[in-house]
C-alpha positions, -999 to +999 in steps of 0.1 A: -522-373+821-514-353+788-482-350+769-479-319+746-451-320+721-444-283+711-419-282+681-404-248+670-378-243+644-345-224+650-353-214+686-324-207+707-320-208+745-315-170+747-349-164+731-369-180+760-374-161+793-371-193+816-335-196+805-327-160+816-335-141+784-350-106+787-374-118+759-410-120+774-422-157+769-447-159+799-466-190+784-436-210+776-420-200+810-452-213+829-448-246+809-412-248+820-419-240+856-446-267+859-429-292+837-395-302+824-368-280+807-336-291+789-304-277+802-280-298+780-296-309+748-282-310+713-297-315+679-287-347+660-282-327+629-298-304+603-322-296+587-355-295+605-374-327+592-346-352+594-339-340+630-375-345+639-373-380+625-345-387+650-365-372+678-395-394+671-377-426+665-345-423+686-324-433+655-300-413+636-311-400+602-280-394+583-267-409+560-296-434+559-330-416+563-327-380+556-361-366+541-378-401+539-411-405+554-417-428+585-420-465+575-449-487+589-421-506+609-409-474+627-419-473+664-426-436+672-425-418+705-461-409+702-471-446+695-452-455+727-471-429+747-503-440+733-496-476+743-490-464+778-523-447+780-510-411+774-530-384+754-507-365+731-510-335+709-485-323+683-482-285+679-459-274+651-449-242+631-431-263+605-449-268+573-434-302+565-446-316+597-483-314+584-476-329+550-494-364+548-466-379+529-442-376+560-467-392+585-453-368+613-486-368+632-488-406+633-496-418+669-506-384+682-542-380+693-544-343+681-523-327+654 
């Protein structure tokens, strides 16, 4: 079994076809039809990278973490998946996600 984490920045529900938009997004729609879609999800905060930190660790970022890189003691979602035998891939359009200093790809098989 595989887990793909597809992260986009500033994408709203009304920009994706599977949620009823007129925008043509056939590939995303196909993923949603065969997988899981969120109908009631909210961001922990802003901006992009601190919000991703929350997503990966399950912990609030502000006012404690902000733009700090992951620490060795942080247990990340990708690491939990790896421990359970999942293969995971991170695909991101956000530049900061690929900077080595932030360790955002830690635990993923493919970044």
